[in-house]
N, C-alpha and C positions, 0 to 999 in steps of 0.2 A: 184356556178355560172352557168348560162345557158350554157356557152361554155364548161362546164365540161361534158355535156351530149350530146349536138348536135353541129355540126360544119358545115360550108359551104360545100356544096356538098352532104350532107345527103338527102336522099329521104324522101318525106312526102306525105300524102294524106290529102286533104281538103274536108270535107263533109259539104255541104250546110245544115245548121240546119233547115231552113224553108222547104226544100224539104224532109228532113228526117221526119218531122212532117206530111207533106201531105201524104207521103208514108205509114206511120203508120195508117192513116185514110183511106187508099185505094184510095187516090186521087193523082195519079201520081207516079213517080219513085224517089228514093233517088239519088241525084247527088253527085258523088264522083270524085274529080279531082286529078291527079298526078302532082307533082312538085318536085323541089329541092331547098334547101336553098342557096341563093345567098350571103347573108351577114347577120351578127348579130351586128347591131350598138349599142344595149343596152340590158339590162336584160329583158325588157318588150316589145321589138320590134325586129322583124325579117323581112328581105327582101327575097322574094322567086321569082323564075321564074314564069312569068305569065303562068298558065296552058294552054294547047292546045288541040284541038280536030282535029287530023290530022295535017293539015297545018294552021288551023284557031285558032287565039287567043281567049280565053274565058275571056271576060272583066267583071270580077266580080265587082259589084258596091261598092262604098264606103259605109261603115257601114254594109255591109253583115256580118252576124254572121256565124262563121265556127267552126267545130270540127276538130282539127288537130291530125294526128297520124304520129309520126316521126319514121323512120327506121334507127337506129344508130348501131354503132359497139358494143354497150353494151346492146342492146335490144330495145324494143318498148316503146315509151313515148307518152303521150297524154296531150293535154290542149285545151282550147277554145280561140278563137281570133276573132277580127273583122277587116275588111279591112279599113285601115286608109288612104291609098293613092295609086295612081298608077303613075308610071313614067317610063322613059326610061334612061338607063345608059349603056354606051359603046355598044350601038346598041342592048341592051337586054331590053325587056319589063319586068318590075318589079312590084310585089305587095308588098306594105308595110303593114304588119300585126301587130296590137297591141295585145299582149297576155293579155287575161282577166281572166286567172286562172293560178295557179301554174302548172309547169310541173310535171307530175306524171307517174311513170313507171307502166306498166300493161301488163297482158297477154290477148290475144284475147278473151279467154273464159269469162273473167270478164266483157267484154263490148259487148258480144253477146246479142242482144235484142230480146225479145219474145213479139210478138203482142198478146194482151190479152184484156179482159174486166173485171176489178176488181173494186169493190166498195172500196172507201177509204174516210177518213176524215182528215182534216188538219186545222191548224191555224198558222198564223205568230208568231214568237217568237222574243222578243227584244234582244238587245245586252247583257243585264245583264243575261238573261236566257241562251243565247248561251255561254257566258263565263263560266257559271256553268257547262254546258254540257261538255265543253272542259276541265275544271278543274278536274271534277270527272269522265270524260270519260264514261258518262252514261246519257241516256235520262230519266231514271227512276226518276230523281229528279224534272222533270218538272211537273206542274199541268196539268194532262190530263183530268181533270173533267170539264174544261171550255168548253163553247159551241164551237163545231168544225163544219167546213163547209163540206158539202158533195162534193165529186168529183168522177171521174172515171179514173183509170189508164188504158191507152191504149197501153203502152208497158213498159217493165221493163228489167233491166239488173243488174248485180252485182255492177255496178257503178252509176246507177241512174234510173230515170223513167220519163215518160211523162204522164201528166194527164190533163183531161178536168175539168174546173171549171166555175163558174158564176162570178168569180172575177179576175181581173188582178192584178198580183203581181209585185212589184218593182224588177228590176234586182239586184242580189246579196242578196235579202232578204232571211232570214232563215225561214224555215217552218217545223213545227212538223207534221209528217205523222203517221197515224194509218191505217193499212190494214192487210188483212189475205190472205195467200196462201193456197188453198185447196189441201189436200193430201189424200191418200187412208184411213189413219187412222183417222185423225182429222185436222182441219184447224190450221195452224201455224200463230200466230199473231205477228205483228211487230210494233214497235214504233221507228221511226228513224227521223233524222233531215236532210233536204235537202237544198241546196243553189239554188236559181233561176238563171238559165242561160239565159232563154228566156221566155217571157210571152206575147203572142200576141192574138188579137181577131181572131177567125176563120173566114175566108172569107165566106160570105153568111150565117153566123150564129151569128147575132147580140146578144151581151150579153154572148157569150160563148168564153172562152179563153183556149188556149192550152199552157201548161207550161212544160218547159224542166228543170228537176231538177237533180243536182248532189248530191249523198249521202255524208254526212259529218260525221266524227267521228263514223263510223259504226263499230260495233264489228265484228271481223274476222269470228266468227262462224255464225253470222247473214248473212254476205255476202256470205259465202260458202253455206249456206242453200238455199239462193235465187238462186245461180248459179245451185245447184243440181236440184231445182224445174224446172228451165228453161230447162235444158237438159233432164230431165225426160219427160216434156211436149213435147219436140221436138221428142223424141223417140216414145211416144204414137201417135203423129201426123203422123210420117212416117209409123207406123204399120197400122193405119187406112187407109192411102192412098194406102198401099199394100193389104188391105183387110184381114189382119191377125186378 
């Protein structure tokens, strides 16, 4: 149950997914708001205090997509949500959030995002194919020889990626990803499945869509290798900035 992990009073951060996408493209700053859980009326709905900027309420609009990070007595948990409603109770301004993904425990390093430009290919997979991936816990059973669409990954983490495509994907659609991460010895190739969290047309770029993907059924070794790549790239970046 949700209340086995989070309880009223727990602190959480709300990240505006749209602002996160724009920040990844160098168009603005990522918006992160602090709040606390006010109430948990059901397994897929929570009420949180309206975030504030000083003494000013931040009125997040209905249907705003958010990435939530909960700080609890048993660790950090993450999920996605959308603003369902706003109201006032006992003289407190409340956001009603509908949870749109399962609660997942994570370490900060798993969700550290690296801005990048990486070529990738993808295609949607149907429910039958996804059931096979889940059953065999492997992407290798999928037919990867079918025509794949080109795309560009613009940031990546151990938990997911954001990529640009010429096609809009349905929310919660499952997508087969193929991409490679360059290393000193050779490129490491990956074939993974992701779930679409958000897919929207990029403002000012008609026909181009930015897609936020959560990795699904990923092998632990694959996830760890992506995380190692991210932190190695960050170390190299810091060395270049110091002129080493």
